N, C-alpha and C positions, 0 to 999 in steps of 0.2 A: 521123780515127784512131780506132780500137776502144780503147775501155777494158782493159786483161788481166783489171780486176778484176770488171765487173759485165756485159762486153762490150759494153756501149753506146757507139754513136758520138760522139765530141766533137771540137772542132775543136784544131787543131794549134798554136794560140797557146796554149790553153789549157793551164797546170801541170799541175790535176787535172779532176779526172772533174765534170761535172757533174751526176750521179744520187750517185755513194757519196765522192763527195771522194777517191779515191783517188788520189795524184801520178802521170803520167804518163812514160813514159821520153822521151828526147830521139828526135826523127826520127832513124831511119834506122838507130839500132842500137838502139832500145827495144825490137822484136817482130818475130817472124818469123812468114810467115801456115805454117800445115797444109798440107798435100798439097792439101787442096781451096781453100784460098787465103781461107778464112772469117775462122775466128781467129784471128790473132796471138799467136803463143805466146812468152813473155818469154823472154828468155834467162838472166835468174837470176830465182830466185823472187823477188817482191814481198814484202816482207813487209805484215803488215794492217795498217792505221790504228791499232790500237792496242796495235800491239810497242814495245816499251820502257817503256810504261807498265805501274807496279805495280798490285797489288789495292789496290782505294779500302778504306778501314780505315774498320770499321764502330765506330760508338760503343757503348760496353760498356751493358749493360744494368745496372740496380740490385738486386743480392739482396733478393730480400722474404721468403725462408726463416731469412735468419740473425735471431737476437733482437735486436730494437730497442732502441735506447739508451733509458735511463729518458728522460722527460719529463713536465714539468708540466702537459699535457692529461691532462681529467677528463672522463669520459662522462658525460650525463646521460642517465637513462631519457626516452624519447618519452610522449607521454601515448598512451590506445589508441586505435584507429585510428578514425574519424570513423565507419567501416559496422558495426565490429562492434556487435551487436543487446543492448541489455542482457536480463541474466536475468530469466526468467518467474516472475510471481510463483506462488508454489504454497502450497493452502494449507495448514495444520499436521496435522500425522497427530490424528485422532481419539483423544481421551483412552482407554483401556484401562476395560473396563466393573466397576465393583467387585463383587465375589462376595458381600459381606459380607451383603448381602439374604438370597440365598439359605441362607449356613450359618445366619444367626439363623432361618428359615422354616423348617427341616429340625431345629435346637435345640427351636422352639418343638410341633414333630410329636411329636417323642421321649419330651419332657415331657407331653403330654397324652397320650400312650401310656402312659407311667409311671402317672399319675395315673388313668386310666382303669383300669388293673391291678390296680390298689392298692384302687380301691373295692370292686371285684368280689371278690379272695382277700384281704382285712380282712375278722378276725373279725368276726363280728358283735355276740359277747358277751350276747347274749341268750338269759336262764336259762328262757325260756318253757316250761311242758312240752308235751311235743310232744300231750295230748291234756286242757286245762284244762276240759274239759266236767269231766271224772272226778273230777278235784278239786273242782268244784264243787258236784256232786251229792255227793259223799261229807261236804263239810264242814271238810272240812280247810285249812288256812290256804295262802295259795298259795304263799309259800314254800318251805315243806319238801317241795314237789314239782319244787323248779327246783335244789336244792341244787348239784346235778352241771352239768358243763357242757355245752354244745347237741349239743358232734359228739361220734360216738359212739365214734371210731374209735379203737385202742389207739395212744398217742404211740411213737413208734420208737424213743425213750429211756427209753420206760417199763420199772421194773425189772423180771425175770422172779420176782425176792422178793413184790414187791407185787403181782402180778397173781396167784398162786398163792394169796395172801393173802385178795383180795377173794372169786376166784372159790370159796375154802373159804368166808368167810361167807356165800354165796348157798346153797353147797351145804347148809349147817347149816340156814339159814333152809326152806328144801324140805324139808327132813327133819323140820321141827314144822310144815309146814303138812298133809305124807302123813298125822302120826300125828293131829291132828286132823281131817281127813276121816275116816278107819277111827271116831274116836271119836264122827263127827257119824250114821256108820250106824247105829252101836250107840244110839244116843238114839231112832234113828226107829222102827227096830226094836221102843223099847221103849213107843211110843206116844207120842213126841214130849213129854216131862216138862217142864216150866218147867225145873225147875234145870239140868237136864242141857243146854237149850238156851242157858241165860242163861251156862253154863261154855264150852260152844263158842263163842258170842258174844265172851266177852271173849279167847280165845284169838286170834280170828280179828283181833280190834281190835289187841293186840299185834302181831301178825305184820303189820299193815298197817306200823305205826311204824316196826318193824324193818325193814322193807323200802325205809320212807322215810330212814333214816338211813343205807345201805348205801353204801361209798365201790365205785365201779364205775370209775375214772375211767382205770384200767390193762388192762383186759378190751377185746375187741375187739365194736362197738359195745355198750359196755356201759352206753349212756343209753337204747337204743332198751327193752334188755332190762332194765332196772329198771323204765321206764317203763309196759313191757307187763305185768309179773311186780304194781305199785303198782293198775293197771285193774282185773287179775284177784282180787288181795285187795277190792276196794271192792267189786265187784260180789258174791262172794261174803260180805262183811258185811252189806251188805243183803239177800239172799236167808238170812243170818241172823236178821236180824231181824224177817223176816217171819214164819219160822216161830215166833219168840217172841212175835210178835203175837195169833196163834191158837190159842197152849198154854192150857193143857193140850191137847192133838192135834196132827196134822199139817196141814199147811195142803192146798190141792190142787196137782195139775200146774199149773193153767193161774194161779193165783194166782203164783208163780214162777217162771217159764217166761219172763221177760220179761230179770231178773236171773240167773238159773242160764245163759241163752245171752249176755248182755255174760261172765259168767264163764269160759265156754266160746271164747271167742272170744279171749281175752284169752290165757291159759292155752295155746293155739295158737298164737299168735305169740311167746309168752316162748320155748318149747320149741322154737322154731327157730332163737332168739339164743343159746338155752343149751346146746346139743349140740355145736358144735365147741369152745367154750371150757370146755365138762366136756371133752369128749376131747382137748385140749391140755393142761389141767391133770391129766389121769388120775382124774374123777372119773366117778361114774356116772350115765349119760342118766338125764331121766325123761320121762312119758308125763302127758297131762291126766290121766289116774284116781289119778296118783301126789302127787298136790298139789291 
């Protein structure tokens, strides 16, 4: 007998197929052969062996997405993994360099520069005359020719009234010196009398003392101008003394040439200082022959 389910030949005494375990129909009416006589055809469809069996219910799985009920369990932090490498030691960052030494060095340099400038520009306060040899030759005290400050420049804060007054005093002395020079010419023409030369010498000495007492602090280059005027009067006084030494009568030109040359040089220097002062003060200018 052939199994209608899988087509396997089986014995007629077996109630089921040996291969698929399907039940076999009874003999004679279970199957009918097809026209080729190969495959038996069941008269009625044979239900499969699982027919009538319901689906096997699967157990429901727990839903882990719902919130878990509170429990007494506590989490415990685990120690670092044994393979975790320890942190590599790094040297501390270097400390920043202090700038204090640089500031102290700069302050020291500025201080030294300030001290040097103070030494250079600080007033010396020296009252030494520009030509001390002339003061020694005249026999005058060393302090008389150095009464004025060493600086010859006029002060920017000087009063114009003081400047005009000081220039006027110098001009008055120049007028007296010019009058004495004219008188000396008359005495020489008269033969260099002793009395006449003595009078000229006395006038020159008085003019020299007046020149040393002049105030010239408000005049431009006043100190240099005053020094030149004093040297001119000292040389003129020395020349008058030589005239008096040979009186009555006049000395030769060679006997008074050196002192006359000194007087002429000092007068020329004085005129160079006096001319701009006279123009500024509105006073008459002078020449060597006028003084």
